[in-house]
N, C-alpha and C positions, 0 to 999 in steps of 0.2 A: 814096793814097786820101785825099780830102779830106772832112772830116766834115760832115755835113748840119748847117747852122746854123738857129737859131730865127728866125722871122719877125721882122723889125724892128718891124712894127705889129701891135698886139693891138686887137682889136674889142670893144666892149661891148654894151649893150642899146640898140637905136634907140629913139626917142621913140615911135614907134608901137607897138612891142613893150611899152614901160614902161606905155603908156596902156591897152593890152589887158590886162596883168598886174593893173593898178590896178582895172580894170573888173570883171574876174574875181574879185579880191579882195573888192570890194564886194558882189558877188552872195553870195559864200561868207559874208562878216560879216552881210549881210542874211537869208540863210537861218537862220544860227545865232541872230540876235536873234529872228527870227518863231518858231522852235521854242522859244526860251526864253519868249517871251511867251505862246506857246499854251500851254506847260507850267504856267506860272504861273498863267494863267486856269483852266486845267482844275484845278489844285490848288485854288485859291480857291473854285471851283464845287464841288468834291467836299468841301472842308471845311465850306461853308456847308450842303450837303446832309446831311452827317453830323451836323452841329450841329441841324437841322430834325428829323432822326429821333431824335436823342437827346432833344430836348425834347419830342418827341411822345410817345415811349415813356415818358418820365419822368412826364409829365403824367397819362397814363393810369393808370400803376401807382399814383400818388399818390391818385387817386380811388378806384380799384379796392380798395386796402386798407381804405379805410373802408366802401364798399359792401358788401363781402363780410360784414363783422362787424355789418352793421345789425341792431339790436335785441337783441343779445347783453347779457344782464343777470348775468354771472357764474354763480353757481350756482343761480340762480332761473329757474323756467320758467313763473311766472305774472305778472299785470300788477304792476308796481312801484308801491308806495305813495308819493305825492308829499309829502314832510314840508316841502318849500321852501314859502316864503310865495307862493302862487300869486295873492294879492290885491295884490303889490306892483307898482308902475309898472314895475320893470325886468324883471318876469317876462314871458316870452312862451313860450306852450306849444310854439310850433314850434321853439324853441330848447332847451327843457328836459325837455318831455314824453317819457320813454324808451318810453312804451307807443304813441305815434305816431313810429315811429324814422325814418321817411323822408317826404320831401315835396318836390316840385318846382315850378317855376315856368316857364312858356315865355314867352320875350321879356318878362320882367316881373322887379321886384325883389322881388315879393312884398308883403305887407301890413304887414310890420313892418321889413323889414331894410335899407330905401333909405338911411337915415342912417348905416349901419354900413360902407357901401361906399366904395371909392376909386376914382372914375372909372368907374363902371359903363358897360359898352359896350352901348349899345342894340341889341336884336335877338337877345340872347344868353340862354341858359337859366341857371338857377340850381338848386341842389339842396342840401339839408341832410340830414345822416345822423347817426344818435346810436347809441352803444353803450358798454358798459362796457368801458374800456380796460385798460392794464397795472396791475398791482397798485399801490395807493396808496403802499405802504412802510411803512404801519401794520398792527399785528397786535392785536387784542384780547387784553389781558392779564388780562382779568376778564369774567365774564358781564355781559351789557347787558339791564336790563329794558325793556319796551316803554315805560315813562314816563321812563326816564332822560334826562338832557340832556347828560351828560358820559359820554364812552366811554373807559374806561382802556386805554391802548395801549402797546405798545413801538414807539417811533418815532412821528413825527407827520406832518402833511401841510400843505400851503401854506394859510394862512389865505384863505378865500373860495373854496377849491376845492369843485366840486360832486363829491359822493361817492355811491357806490352800496354799501349794505351788504346782502349777500345770503348765503344759504344754501339748502338744499333745500326749506326750507319756503316762503320768500318772499324779498322784498326791499324796500328803503326807499331813497329819494333825498334828500339833505338838502346843505345848504350848511355847511361847516366854519366856525365862528365862533370857533375858538380863536385865542389872542393870538399864537402863534408856531408855526413849523413843528415845533417839538420838544415841544409841549405834548399833553395828551390831546385827543381830538377833542370837538368840542362841536356840539350843534344848537341853538344860542341864538337868540333873537329879535332881536338887535341887533348892530351892529358891522360889518356886510357890506352889500354892494349889495342882496340880496334878503332874507336872512336865513331864518328857518324858522318855522313856525306854533307856536303855543304847544302844550304837551303836552295840555291841556284840549280844544284844537280838533283835534289829530291826533297820537295817540301813534304808535309804531312798530308795524308790524304784527304783530309778535310779539317775543319774547324771543330774544337771540342769545347762543350759548355762546361762551367764548373759545377761542382755539387754532385750529386748521386747519380747522374746520367752517364758520368764517365767513370770507367774502371781503370785503375792502374794496378798491374799484377807483374808479379816477377815471372820471367822466363824460366821454366824447369827443364833443362836439356841433360839427361842422364844416360851414360852408357853402362851397361852391366856386362861382366865377363868374369872369368875364373883366371885368378893370378895367385901370386905367392901369398901366404898367410904368415902371421907374426908368429903364432904357436903351432901351426899345421903346415904341412907342405903346399897346401893349395886351399883357396877361399873365395868366396863370392866378394867380388870387388865392384865398385862403381866410380866413374869419372863424372864430375859434375861440371858444366860450362856455364854455369848461372851467372858468374861475375866476368865472363869474357877471357878467362883463362882456366886451364885444367886443374881440377881439385880431386885428387885420387885418394880413395880410402877403402879399408877392408870392411865389410858389412856382416859376413857370416863365415865362421872357420868350418873347416872340413868338407867344403864342397869341392868336388873332384871333375865334374863335368856338368856341362850347361847345354842344353839343346832347345832350339826354338823351330816349331813348325807353324806355317801360316795357312789360314783359311780366306779364300777370296770369293767373291760373290760370283757364282756361276752362270753365264748367259744361259744355259739350258734350264735352270730352275733354281730353286731355293737351296737345294742341298749343298753343303760345304764340305771341301776336300781338305783335311788337315795334314795331308802328307808333303805339302810343299815346303821345300827348303829355301833358305834364302837366295841360293844360287838360281833356283827355278823361278822364284818371284823376279829378280833382278833381270834374268834372261828375257822374261815376258813383259817387263816393264809394268809391273802390276803392283806396286808398293801403294797406289792410290786406292787400290781395290781390296785391300786387306781388311778383314772386318773382325777378326779374331786370332788369337795367338795361343798356340799350346806351348807351355813351358815345362821343360823336364830336367830336373836337378838330381845329380847323384851325391850322397853325402856319406863320409866315412867318419867313424868314431873311434873311441878307445876300443881295444880288443878287437880291432879289425872288423868291428860290426858296421855294415853298410847297407843303404836302402836307397831305393829309386822313388822320387816323388814326381807327381805330375799334376797339371791343373790347365784347364782351358779358360782364357780371359776374353771377354768380348769388348770391343773398341765402342764405347758408348756413343760417341759422336758420329759413328758410322752406322748405327743400327736403323733400320727402316721401321 
């Protein structure tokens, strides 16, 4: 029996088969590239949307924190006595009067604030809110008489800081004129931006006891607006007046619009109308009656993704 031998001729791919294989390979590679590009675009879009949502929520929360505490005066429940020198050219009641703790402007920079703003975006709203903030870090170590100009303390506070001295009887607002943040507090008449009235002109509302019955708090006075951004054309910005001079800073990038609507207590019943603009509240002289604020922010991110965010904030100290 003769063994079957191998063919002497072996065949490979023909040119046509090779071309078909290359074309099929190109289709496969093209499909993979298309899927990759689509996934990359989807990832970038999702990332941009997430950033817009993050910025929107963060902007609302920053504003809400201050609005909730509007008008808080520490231990005090009556009008605060303004010891600050209100006749000084740097003094502005909208920035420092704790008895008028909230005010807004629609599509305007207000009567006083234009020079303090960075690249204000025309057509957007402003709001300023004031309240006693965190403890100043100083504690009275001796009783304070209403005519004292130096307050003995354990710990000090930044020179120039606007402080709220309060207890269950009343409260006073003054600018600390001490030479350093480790010295006793002073309500002097020189050395800072506005300083204070003389004792003969305005004594403290009453005497204060040392220890825990007296609170010393920082005055928080913050203006929110839309201005120029560092990396974007516009951003949420704030101006702080806590130390007697404006301190402007960027808070959230990409914010293009800011709108405030105000709810006031209606004489006809408990229903609240949130359609009031700052113009209407000012015309009706109802800033003392505002009990809640609706805040709306527009945010734009990469790839022109934009979204509008809104929340309603109740003013705790005015809730019945």
